[in-house]
C-alpha positions in Angstrom: -15.8 1.8 -10.9 -18.0 1.0 -7.9 -18.7 3.9 -5.6 -19.4 2.2 -2.3 -18.4 -0.9 -0.4 -18.8 -2.4 3.1 -15.6 -4.0 4.5 -17.4 -5.4 7.5 -16.4 -9.0 7.1 -19.9 -10.3 6.2 -18.6 -11.8 3.0 -20.7 -9.4 0.9 -19.2 -6.4 -0.8 -16.1 -6.6 1.5 -13.5 -5.4 -1.0 -13.3 -2.7 -3.6 -11.6 -3.2 -6.9 -11.5 -1.8 -10.5 -11.8 -4.0 -13.4 -9.4 -3.3 -16.3 -8.8 -4.5 -19.8 -5.9 -3.8 -22.2 -4.0 -2.0 -19.4 -0.2 -2.3 -19.3 0.6 0.3 -16.6 -1.6 0.9 -13.6 -1.2 3.0 -10.5 -3.9 3.9 -8.0 -3.8 6.2 -5.0 -6.6 6.5 -2.5 -6.7 9.6 -0.3 -8.8 10.6 2.7 -10.7 13.9 2.9 -7.6 15.6 4.2 -5.5 14.5 1.2 -3.4 11.9 3.0 -2.7 8.8 0.9 -4.2 5.8 2.7 -3.6 3.2 0.1 -1.6 2.8 -3.1 -1.0 0.0 -5.6 0.4 -0.7 -9.0 -1.2 -4.1 -9.3 -3.8 -4.2 -12.1 -5.6 -7.0 -10.1 -5.6 -5.1 -6.8 -8.4 -5.2 -4.2 -8.8 -2.8 -1.3 -10.2 -4.2 1.9 -10.7 -0.8 3.6 -7.4 -0.8 5.5 -4.6 1.7 5.3 -1.0 0.8 4.3 -0.4 -0.3 7.9 -3.3 -2.7 7.9 -5.5 -0.6 10.1 -9.2 -0.2 9.1 -10.0 3.3 7.8 -12.9 5.3 9.1 -16.2 5.1 7.4 -16.5 7.9 4.9 -15.6 9.1 1.4 -12.2 8.4 -0.1 -10.8 9.9 -3.4 -8.9 7.9 -6.0 -6.7 8.8 -8.9 -5.8 6.0 -11.3 -3.1 6.6 -13.8 -2.9 3.9 -16.5 -1.6 3.2 -19.9 -3.2 1.0 -22.6 -1.2 -1.9 -23.8 -2.4 -1.8 -27.4 -1.6 1.9 -28.2 0.2 3.4 -25.2 -2.6 5.9 -24.6 -2.3 7.4 -21.1 -5.5 7.6 -19.0 -6.2 9.4 -15.8 -9.4 8.4 -13.9 -10.6 10.2 -10.8 -13.5 9.7 -8.5 -14.6 8.7 -5.0 -15.6 5.6 -3.1 -17.5 5.5 0.1 -16.5 3.1 2.9 -19.6 2.1 5.0 -19.6 -0.3 7.9 
């Protein structure tokens, strides 16, 4: 999982995504430092462009994610947590 990206429209590192394999169920929530959800998705092929759910660019800084997923081959449930830095 990448830990930094720069959504500044220079066509380099403008989106953040997580690559998955053998995942049947996928849910990601991104929160700001105050715990407010700024982005959520259940699309395994999601990309985040640094905007909130209203389409407004978030402030530069650190955001925290929780990914809850389930493997397709054996149903194993996985929880992945971490942070990503938005830098302009």
